[in-house]
All heavy atoms as an XYZ file, in Angstrom:
731
protein
N       0.902     -1.177      0.005
C       0.047      0.025     -0.065
C       0.868      1.231      0.061
O       1.678      1.348      0.867
C      -0.900     -0.052      1.194
C      -1.881      1.252      1.232
S      -3.165      1.201      2.497
C      -2.359      0.846      4.029
N       0.713      2.104     -1.052
C       1.491      3.315     -1.175
C       0.582      4.524     -1.063
O      -0.376      4.685     -1.805
C       2.140      3.304     -2.569
C       2.977      4.710     -2.669
C       3.072      2.170     -2.757
N       0.759      5.284      0.039
C      -0.102      6.518      0.223
C       0.667      7.752     -0.457
O       1.877      7.802     -0.469
C      -0.197      6.884      1.659
S      -1.397      5.694      2.561
N      -0.150      8.527     -1.186
C       0.327      9.675     -1.865
C      -0.244     10.884     -1.297
O      -1.453     11.046     -1.421
C       0.199      9.664     -3.385
C       0.797     10.791     -4.064
C       0.705      8.279     -3.955
N       0.483     11.711     -0.528
C      -0.008     12.865      0.144
C       0.936     13.727      0.749
O       2.136     13.234      0.840
C      -1.009     12.332      1.254
C      -2.111     13.343      1.610
O      -2.037     14.597      1.205
O      -2.939     12.915      2.391
N       0.691     14.974      1.017
C       1.633     15.945      1.667
C       1.624     15.590      3.174
O       0.937     16.264      3.884
C       1.251     17.290      1.363
C       1.210     17.717     -0.090
C       0.674     19.168     -0.311
C       2.635     17.706     -0.685
N       2.448     14.604      3.562
C       2.424     14.220      4.887
C       3.909     14.271      5.434
O       4.962     13.887      4.737
C       2.093     12.587      5.062
C       2.266     12.172      6.389
C       0.696     12.565      4.534
N       4.163     14.869      6.581
C       5.464     15.103      7.144
C       6.081     13.753      7.294
O       5.590     12.676      7.802
C       5.290     15.544      8.530
C       6.569     16.069      9.197
O       7.454     16.243      8.398
O       6.595     15.987     10.435
N       7.325     13.632      6.665
C       8.177     12.428      6.634
C       8.020     11.571      5.425
O       8.653     10.576      5.252
N       7.170     12.052      4.499
C       6.994     11.246      3.163
C       8.128     11.401      2.330
O       8.993     12.305      2.410
C       5.742     11.790      2.509
N       8.449     10.415      1.581
C       9.535     10.381      0.583
C       9.137     11.064     -0.743
O       8.104     10.771     -1.249
C       9.948      8.851      0.258
C      10.925      8.792     -0.806
C      10.237      8.151      1.407
N      10.069     11.760     -1.354
C       9.747     12.486     -2.606
C       9.620     11.603     -3.704
O      10.394     10.481     -3.708
C      10.942     13.457     -2.881
C      11.854     13.326     -1.759
C      11.384     12.308     -0.844
N       8.678     11.569     -4.507
C       8.432     10.729     -5.629
C       9.710     10.541     -6.520
O       9.839      9.448     -7.042
C       7.193     11.291     -6.481
C       6.699     10.394     -7.675
C       6.188      9.041     -7.093
C       5.614     11.049     -8.335
N      10.362     11.608     -6.588
C      11.678     11.532     -7.539
C      12.651     10.481     -6.944
O      13.432      9.996     -7.748
C      12.371     12.899     -7.541
O      12.584     13.327     -6.267
C      11.497     13.834     -8.365
N      12.575     10.091     -5.692
C      13.540      9.116     -5.098
C      12.829      7.804     -4.855
O      13.397      6.857     -4.289
C      14.070      9.765     -3.773
C      15.169     10.802     -3.983
C      15.911     11.045     -2.799
N      15.541     12.353     -2.216
C      15.606     12.631     -1.035
N      15.751     11.806     -0.075
N      15.312     13.921     -0.715
N      11.607      7.759     -5.150
C      10.712      6.569     -4.874
C      10.923      5.411     -5.920
O      10.787      5.743     -7.105
C       9.285      6.942     -4.646
C       8.363      5.765     -4.212
C       8.489      5.119     -3.066
C       7.274      5.336     -5.140
C       7.634      4.034     -2.776
C       6.537      4.383     -4.837
C       6.672      3.631     -3.596
N      11.068      4.185     -5.448
C      11.044      2.993     -6.340
C       9.694      2.341     -6.203
O       9.411      1.719     -5.089
C      12.251      2.040     -6.014
C      13.507      2.639     -6.389
C      14.660      1.640     -6.225
O      14.423      0.404     -6.386
O      15.708      2.122     -5.685
N       8.941      2.359     -7.165
C       7.585      1.692     -7.158
C       7.608      0.227     -6.969
O       8.573     -0.480     -7.685
C       6.867      2.086     -8.392
C       6.508      3.494     -8.614
N       5.433      4.143     -8.146
C       7.358      4.533     -9.166
C       5.415      5.411     -8.524
N       6.547      5.614     -9.144
N       6.891     -0.352     -6.030
C       6.932     -1.894     -6.061
C       6.272     -2.503     -7.274
O       5.532     -1.798     -8.066
C       6.040     -2.116     -4.735
C       5.224     -0.920     -4.544
C       5.991      0.271     -5.171
N       6.546     -3.693     -7.576
C       6.042     -4.435     -8.689
C       4.495     -4.398     -8.710
O       3.882     -4.178     -9.717
C       6.590     -5.867     -8.720
N       3.968     -4.617     -7.527
C       2.491     -4.608     -7.295
C       2.167     -3.579     -6.222
O       2.900     -3.576     -5.180
C       1.974     -5.961     -6.899
C       2.247     -7.028     -8.082
C       1.536     -8.324     -7.786
O       0.815     -8.424     -6.598
O       1.878     -9.262     -8.255
N       1.337     -2.681     -6.595
C       0.959     -1.610     -5.563
C      -0.381     -1.234     -5.591
O      -1.210     -1.363     -6.540
C       1.832     -0.377     -5.921
N      -0.920     -0.918     -4.492
C      -2.203     -0.337     -4.292
C      -1.988      1.177     -3.791
O      -1.371      1.437     -2.753
C      -3.094     -1.058     -3.191
C      -4.391     -0.273     -2.706
C      -5.340     -0.293     -3.774
C      -4.868     -0.910     -1.466
N      -2.267      2.087     -4.764
C      -2.068      3.517     -4.339
C      -3.286      4.125     -3.731
O      -4.429      3.861     -4.226
C      -1.685      4.320     -5.697
C      -0.363      3.895     -6.200
C      -0.338      2.865     -7.303
C       0.867      4.502     -5.809
C       0.787      2.484     -7.849
C       1.955      4.021     -6.448
C       2.008      3.010     -7.424
O       3.200      2.686     -7.988
N      -3.063      4.854     -2.655
C      -4.134      5.566     -2.056
C      -3.782      7.075     -2.067
O      -2.698      7.488     -1.634
C      -4.393      5.161     -0.548
C      -4.743      3.631     -0.460
C      -5.311      5.924      0.168
C      -4.942      3.005      0.837
N      -4.660      7.816     -2.678
C      -4.308      9.227     -2.815
C      -5.021     10.115     -1.898
O      -6.203      9.919     -1.579
C      -4.718      9.727     -4.303
C      -3.875      9.031     -5.358
C      -4.169      7.822     -5.791
C      -2.584      9.680     -5.744
C      -3.329      7.342     -6.951
C      -1.916      8.974     -6.676
C      -2.256      7.802     -7.245
N      -4.432     11.244     -1.343
C      -4.999     12.128     -0.336
C      -6.167     12.957     -1.067
O      -6.013     13.116     -2.329
N      -7.110     13.314     -0.366
C      -8.293     14.060     -1.076
C      -7.786     15.528     -1.341
O      -6.799     15.865     -0.774
C      -9.389     14.032     -0.008
C      -8.648     13.867      1.307
C      -7.497     12.954      1.016
N      -8.528     16.261     -2.003
C      -8.049     17.562     -2.438
C      -8.218     18.560     -1.256
O      -7.442     19.411     -1.051
C      -8.940     18.030     -3.593
C      -8.593     17.490     -4.976
C      -9.245     17.950     -6.147
O      -9.809     19.151     -6.130
O      -9.406     17.291     -7.195
N      -9.211     18.313     -0.424
C      -9.436     19.268      0.597
C      -9.341     18.651      2.103
O     -10.015     18.750      2.835
C     -10.863     19.925      0.585
C     -10.990     20.859     -0.505
O     -10.010     21.435     -0.953
O     -12.036     20.899     -1.264
N      -8.215     17.810      1.990
C      -8.052     17.079      3.434
C      -6.759     16.285      3.360
O      -5.823     16.611      2.564
N      -6.674     15.152      4.091
C      -5.511     14.370      4.091
C      -5.937     12.896      4.359
O      -7.015     12.603      4.928
C      -4.455     14.844      5.028
O      -3.242     14.221      4.837
C      -4.833     14.662      6.471
N      -5.136     11.961      4.114
C      -5.323     10.529      4.454
C      -5.230     10.452      5.959
O      -4.379     10.995      6.612
C      -4.205      9.647      3.806
C      -4.321      9.821      2.315
C      -4.431      8.279      4.114
C      -3.166      9.080      1.477
N      -6.101      9.599      6.495
C      -6.169      9.475      7.993
C      -4.886      8.794      8.575
O      -4.053      8.046      7.798
C      -7.367      8.629      8.383
O      -7.055      7.252      8.044
N      -4.490      9.137      9.699
C      -3.340      8.731     10.386
C      -3.434      7.144     10.457
O      -2.310      6.512     10.255
C      -3.145      9.251     11.867
C      -1.847      8.851     12.473
C      -0.674      9.581     11.867
O      -0.733     10.726     11.721
N       0.174      8.800     11.297
N      -4.520      6.567     10.604
C      -4.689      5.170     10.720
C      -4.226      4.478      9.441
O      -3.492      3.478      9.328
C      -6.052      4.725     11.017
C      -6.269      3.178     11.071
O      -5.546      2.520     11.860
O      -7.179      2.727     10.346
N      -4.481      5.022      8.297
C      -4.085      4.474      7.019
C      -2.620      4.777      6.771
O      -1.923      3.885      6.258
C      -5.018      5.046      5.767
C      -6.402      4.495      6.019
C      -4.424      4.678      4.487
C      -7.562      5.063      5.035
N      -2.163      5.928      7.024
C      -0.751      6.360      6.966
C       0.090      5.318      7.707
O       1.137      4.701      7.259
C      -0.396      7.714      7.316
C      -1.178      8.715      6.425
C       1.053      7.944      7.418
C      -0.637      8.761      4.971
N      -0.475      4.943      9.010
C       0.390      4.068      9.825
C       0.408      2.520      9.294
O       1.350      1.811      9.495
C      -0.333      3.997     11.254
C      -0.081      5.184     12.000
O       0.746      6.059     11.533
O      -0.822      5.483     13.003
N      -0.571      2.275      8.456
C      -0.535      0.932      7.847
C      -0.015      0.784      6.468
O       0.377     -0.287      5.898
C      -2.014      0.393      7.716
C      -2.609      0.117      9.145
C      -3.919     -0.603      8.996
N      -5.004      0.506      8.564
C      -6.079      0.120      7.845
N      -6.470     -1.061      7.705
N      -6.932      1.080      7.619
N       0.498      1.894      5.952
C       1.018      2.042      4.579
C       2.435      1.397      4.576
O       3.174      1.490      5.596
C       1.063      3.389      4.083
N       2.751      0.763      3.546
C       4.108      0.317      3.268
C       5.088      1.497      2.912
O       6.325      1.504      3.265
C       4.221     -0.780      2.118
C       3.399     -1.939      2.547
O       3.710     -2.581      3.507
O       2.358     -2.171      1.846
N       4.541      2.440      2.159
C       5.261      3.602      1.766
C       4.423      4.853      1.688
O       3.173      4.783      1.500
C       5.910      3.531      0.332
C       6.945      2.289      0.318
O       8.063      2.489      0.851
O       6.573      1.305     -0.358
N       4.992      5.981      1.988
C       4.246      7.204      1.871
C       5.037      8.134      1.125
O       6.300      8.415      1.364
C       3.844      7.784      3.264
C       3.141      9.168      3.079
C       3.116      6.795      4.153
N       4.540      8.684      0.044
C       5.372      9.555     -0.967
C       4.605     10.762     -1.124
O       3.463     10.950     -1.040
C       5.581      8.789     -2.265
C       6.473      7.587     -2.073
C       4.389      8.587     -3.077
N       5.328     11.966     -1.585
C       4.690     13.165     -2.098
C       5.408     13.624     -3.335
O       6.477     13.138     -3.631
C       4.838     14.285     -0.966
C       6.088     14.711     -0.829
C       6.500     15.969     -1.443
C       7.215     14.169     -0.071
C       7.802     16.623     -1.346
C       8.420     14.695     -0.011
C       8.692     15.873     -0.548
O       9.897     16.496     -0.462
N       4.686     14.436     -4.054
C       5.192     15.022     -5.318
C       5.774     16.377     -4.882
O       5.066     17.323     -4.451
C       4.064     15.171     -6.390
C       3.426     13.808     -6.686
C       4.550     15.873     -7.534
C       2.273     13.936     -7.471
N       7.197     16.493     -5.165
C       7.706     17.771     -4.890
C       7.244     18.857     -5.870
O       7.284     18.621     -7.064
C       9.233     17.599     -5.015
C       9.385     16.057     -5.069
C       8.127     15.529     -5.389
N       6.682     19.845     -5.432
C       6.100     20.833     -6.292
C       5.871     22.208     -5.561
O       6.046     22.251     -4.287
C       4.668     20.442     -6.972
N       5.643     23.287     -6.258
C       5.524     24.606     -5.651
C       3.971     24.642     -5.449
O       3.246     25.285     -6.341
C       5.947     25.707     -6.557
C       7.487     25.746     -6.675
O       8.131     25.375     -5.771
N       7.956     26.205     -7.829
N       3.505     24.118     -4.395
C       1.998     24.137     -4.056
C       1.533     22.645     -4.300
O       2.241     21.816     -4.672
N       0.178     22.509     -3.972
C      -0.335     21.174     -4.092
C      -1.001     21.053     -5.361
O      -1.436     22.026     -6.023
C      -1.352     20.895     -2.873
S      -2.659     22.092     -2.883
N      -1.209     19.842     -5.877
C      -1.853     19.487     -7.135
C      -3.143     18.928     -6.787
O      -3.444     18.389     -5.779
C      -0.973     18.355     -7.841
C       0.405     18.678     -8.168
C       1.176     17.413     -8.758
C       0.498     19.884     -9.061
N      -4.119     19.096     -7.734
C      -5.420     18.462     -7.606
C      -5.330     16.884     -7.755
O      -4.266     16.408     -8.207
C      -6.590     19.147     -8.474
C      -6.344     18.778     -9.965
O      -5.749     17.782    -10.353
N      -7.050     19.589    -10.744
N      -6.393     16.232     -7.468
C      -6.255     14.797     -7.389
C      -5.986     14.246     -8.759
O      -5.149     13.335     -8.966
C      -7.603     14.200     -6.778
C      -7.756     12.731     -6.695
C      -6.592     12.230     -5.857
C      -9.013     12.309     -6.125
N      -6.650     14.612     -9.800
C      -6.443     14.088    -11.178
C      -4.932     14.296    -11.601
O      -4.269     13.401    -12.168
C      -7.267     14.863    -12.196
N      -4.395     15.525    -11.324
C      -3.071     15.764    -11.715
C      -2.074     14.879    -10.961
O      -1.138     14.399    -11.492
C      -2.720     17.265    -11.484
N      -2.297     14.695     -9.666
C      -1.505     13.907     -8.788
C      -1.519     12.425     -9.420
O      -0.437     11.695     -9.448
C      -2.025     13.801     -7.297
O      -1.902     15.260     -6.842
C      -1.182     13.002     -6.412
N      -2.662     11.825     -9.610
C      -2.776     10.431    -10.120
C      -1.957     10.347    -11.411
O      -1.226      9.423    -11.643
C      -4.267     10.028    -10.410
C      -4.318      8.736    -11.090
C      -4.909      9.999     -9.030
N      -2.095     11.328    -12.403
C      -1.430     11.316    -13.696
C       0.072     11.302    -13.376
O       0.931     10.644    -14.066
C      -1.902     12.432    -14.519
C      -3.120     12.143    -15.227
O      -3.256     11.171    -15.917
N      -4.074     13.030    -15.076
N       0.604     12.123    -12.542
C       2.066     12.331    -12.255
C       2.566     11.018    -11.720
O       3.631     10.542    -12.127
C       2.304     13.517    -11.373
C       3.771     13.459    -10.873
C       2.011     14.842    -12.151
N       1.977     10.453    -10.735
C       2.341      9.210    -10.053
C       2.324      8.055    -11.020
O       3.330      7.357    -11.135
C       1.562      8.867     -8.804
C       1.788      7.489     -8.290
C       1.764      9.774     -7.763
N       1.332      7.917    -11.863
C       1.290      6.769    -12.855
C       2.316      6.950    -13.946
O       2.949      5.976    -14.420
C      -0.114      6.579    -13.337
C      -1.128      6.113    -12.323
C      -2.566      5.913    -12.904
C      -0.657      4.826    -11.494
N       2.569      8.228    -14.305
C       3.579      8.436    -15.342
C       4.907      8.187    -14.762
O       5.778      7.523    -15.427
C       3.562     10.001    -15.907
C       4.498     10.092    -16.859
C       4.461      9.669    -18.159
C       5.858     10.736    -16.387
C       5.465      9.853    -19.082
C       6.912     10.842    -17.393
C       6.667     10.472    -18.619
O       7.774     10.516    -19.551
N       5.100      8.549    -13.534
C       6.371      8.193    -12.894
C       6.598      6.693    -12.827
O       7.764      6.268    -13.066
C       6.487      8.881    -11.466
C       7.765      8.716    -10.777
O       8.702      9.456    -11.138
O       7.913      7.836     -9.975
N       5.588      6.054    -12.407
C       5.789      4.600    -12.369
C       6.162      4.066    -13.732
O       6.928      3.196    -13.949
C       4.439      3.968    -11.919
C       4.457      2.494    -11.779
C       2.998      1.859    -11.422
N       3.138      0.459    -11.445
C       3.515     -0.295    -10.421
N       3.701      0.169     -9.296
N       3.511     -1.680    -10.529
N       5.396      4.425    -14.788
C       5.691      3.930    -16.145
C       7.078      4.367    -16.594
O       7.781      3.537    -17.230
C       4.682      4.546    -17.190
C       4.903      3.944    -18.595
S       3.831      4.773    -19.805
C       4.405      6.367    -19.785
N       7.475      5.571    -16.353
C       8.802      6.117    -16.713
C       9.925      5.348    -16.229
O      11.081      5.278    -16.665
C       8.929      7.526    -16.672
O       9.064      7.883    -15.155
N       9.691      4.778    -14.953
C      10.757      4.038    -14.272
C      10.759      2.490    -14.547
O      11.560      1.821    -14.000
C      10.656      4.291    -12.630
C      10.990      5.759    -12.283
C      10.661      6.016    -10.864
C      10.989      7.366    -10.502
N      10.657      7.684     -8.925
N       9.942      2.022    -15.452
C       9.926      0.702    -15.720
C      10.978      0.496    -16.893
O      11.507      1.431    -17.421
C       8.595      0.231    -16.114
O       8.276      0.912    -17.432
C       7.562      0.396    -15.003
N      11.169     -0.741    -17.263
C      12.026     -1.102    -18.384
C      11.427     -0.949    -19.818
O      12.034     -1.281    -20.696
C      12.638     -2.530    -18.176
C      13.466     -2.560    -16.969
C      13.983     -3.958    -16.695
O      13.973     -4.833    -17.601
O      14.387     -4.192    -15.622
N      10.164     -0.464    -19.906
C       9.557     -0.318    -21.198
C      10.391      0.787    -22.002
O      10.923      1.675    -21.529
C       8.137      0.090    -21.095
C       7.261     -0.915    -20.466
N       6.845     -0.890    -19.096
C       6.814     -2.035    -20.902
C       6.173     -1.904    -18.782
N       6.063     -2.635    -19.957
N      10.409      0.499    -23.370
C      11.077      1.415    -24.313
C      10.024      2.600    -24.545
O       9.185      2.461    -25.323
C      11.453      0.733    -25.554
C      12.137      1.585    -26.569
O      12.444      2.678    -26.191
O      12.329      1.177    -27.663
N      10.337      3.716    -23.831
C       9.417      4.819    -24.028
C       9.662      5.604    -25.326
O       8.719      6.432    -25.627
C       9.467      5.754    -22.825
C       9.035      5.145    -21.511
C       9.284      6.107    -20.408
C       7.653      4.570    -21.598
N      10.684      5.358    -26.055
C      11.002      6.085    -27.238
C      10.605      5.295    -28.488
O      11.184      5.363    -29.571
C      12.460      6.332    -27.304
N       9.598      4.407    -28.318
C       9.234      3.574    -29.367
C       8.223      4.205    -30.335
O       7.177      4.632    -29.854
C       8.582      2.222    -28.703
C       8.217      1.265    -29.785
O       7.905      1.460    -30.984
N       8.121      0.009    -29.251
N       8.534      4.360    -31.501
C       7.677      5.083    -32.587
C       6.307      4.312    -32.717
O       5.384      4.964    -32.987
C       8.382      5.283    -33.861
C       7.836      6.289    -34.670
O       7.751      7.348    -34.237
N       7.373      5.922    -35.939
N       6.315      3.000    -32.593
C       5.014      2.154    -32.771
C       4.145      2.611    -31.654
O       2.929      2.688    -31.884
C       5.304      0.766    -32.745
C       6.172      0.227    -33.928
O       6.004      0.910    -35.011
O       6.783     -0.810    -33.788
N       4.577      2.939    -30.428
C       3.727      3.376    -29.378
C       2.981      4.758    -29.746
O       1.917      4.898    -29.546
C       4.492      3.472    -28.156
C       3.556      3.893    -26.942
C       4.398      3.992    -25.605
O       5.571      4.281    -25.596
N       3.709      3.807    -24.609
N       3.870      5.627    -30.320
C       3.398      6.947    -30.716
C       2.322      6.746    -31.705
O       1.143      7.360    -31.606
C       4.451      7.852    -31.280
C       5.434      8.230    -30.141
C       3.887      9.159    -31.965
C       6.738      8.847    -30.694
N       2.520      5.961    -32.778
C       1.519      5.801    -33.803
C       0.250      5.083    -33.376
O      -0.874      5.408    -33.796
C       2.056      4.898    -34.912
C       3.287      5.474    -35.661
C       3.872      4.530    -36.701
C       2.897      6.869    -36.303
N       0.339      4.264    -32.271
C      -0.868      3.528    -31.740
C      -1.680      4.502    -30.833
O      -2.963      4.291    -30.805
C      -0.357      2.424    -30.845
N      -1.128      5.515    -30.190
C      -1.959      6.311    -29.196
C      -2.162      7.639    -29.669
O      -3.113      8.316    -29.138
C      -1.132      6.329    -27.851
C       0.103      7.097    -27.947
C      -1.160      5.010    -27.148
C       0.758      7.297    -26.633
N      -1.732      8.153    -30.799
C      -1.943      9.509    -31.160
C      -3.311      9.496    -31.830
O      -3.877      8.613    -32.237
C      -0.826     10.079    -32.128
C      -0.853      9.375    -33.470
C       0.210     10.012    -34.325
N       0.242      9.453    -35.648
C       1.018      9.851    -36.636
N       1.970     10.793    -36.375
N       0.873      9.337    -37.839
N      -3.815     10.799    -31.970
C      -5.084     11.062    -32.521
C      -5.042     10.723    -34.015
O      -4.110     10.956    -34.614
C      -5.497     12.620    -32.379
C      -6.834     12.853    -32.925
O      -6.953     13.183    -34.062
O      -7.848     12.856    -32.116
N      -6.101     10.230    -34.516
C      -6.201      9.716    -36.042
C      -5.987     10.821    -36.933
O      -5.579     10.631    -38.094
C      -7.412      8.955    -36.320
C      -8.648      9.783    -36.160
C      -9.926      8.838    -36.433
N     -11.120      9.580    -36.174
C     -11.734     10.221    -37.180
N     -11.379     10.121    -38.446
N     -12.993     10.798    -36.860
N      -6.301     12.067    -36.583
C      -6.055     13.303    -37.381
C      -4.593     13.790    -37.307
O      -4.294     14.765    -38.045
C      -7.073     14.329    -37.072
C      -8.474     13.889    -37.342
O      -8.743     13.322    -38.314
N      -9.284     14.107    -36.434
N      -3.736     13.171    -36.504
C      -2.417     13.654    -36.249
C      -1.443     13.054    -37.344
O      -1.278     11.849    -37.122
C      -1.981     13.501    -34.905
C      -0.496     13.918    -34.655
O       0.242     14.263    -35.547
N      -0.111     13.764    -33.377
N      -1.023     13.696    -38.328
C      -0.020     13.060    -39.283
C       1.260     13.802    -39.204
O       2.016     13.803    -40.229
C      -0.703     13.020    -40.653
C      -1.978     12.263    -40.855
C      -1.490     10.714    -40.509
N      -2.764      9.940    -40.494
C      -3.115      9.330    -39.365
N      -2.406      9.356    -38.289
N      -4.195      8.468    -39.361
N       1.575     14.538    -38.214
C       2.802     15.399    -38.057
C       3.870     14.439    -37.930
O       3.832     13.521    -37.156
C       2.616     16.473    -37.108
C       3.883     17.281    -37.013
C       1.462     17.359    -37.387
N       5.145     14.714    -38.544
C       6.313     14.005    -38.216
C       7.381     14.826    -37.891
O       7.426     16.078    -38.344
C       6.759     13.144    -39.449
C       5.792     12.724    -40.337
C       6.306     11.876    -41.446
N       5.810     10.549    -41.420
C       6.483      9.481    -41.108
N       7.736      9.584    -41.073
N       5.900      8.354    -41.072
N       8.488     14.342    -37.273
C       9.768     15.089    -37.035
C      10.499     15.068    -38.345
O      10.649     13.977    -38.990
C      10.514     14.451    -35.860
C      11.871     15.186    -35.791
C       9.715     14.557    -34.587
N      10.971     16.191    -38.705
C      11.768     16.282    -39.909
C      13.206     15.506    -39.851
O      13.858     15.636    -38.835
C      12.065     17.850    -40.295
C      12.741     18.084    -41.588
C      12.952     19.555    -41.778
C      13.689     19.757    -43.078
N      13.951     21.248    -43.256
N      13.318     14.605    -40.839
C      14.513     13.868    -40.772
C      15.681     14.336    -41.591
O      15.553     15.344    -42.317
C      14.269     12.355    -41.128
O      13.482     12.319    -42.302
């Protein structure tokens, strides 16, 4: 269980190694995760930023961080072609 919230003593996401299997619990926008849940968490992390992020942004940042730290080839052109909008035909000049 990984809690993501602005909690005293939390580890910055930039230094966090995501476990192979994780259940992420995110703090609410106008509150915090209860002390009971924090006490039971395996890890508690926060996103270093100038201010707090809303819940949707926080989830996106954490999941992107997880993906970027895996061994997947993120520079794969096939992946770009698979996920881009069908009207997008722009290419990098070679």
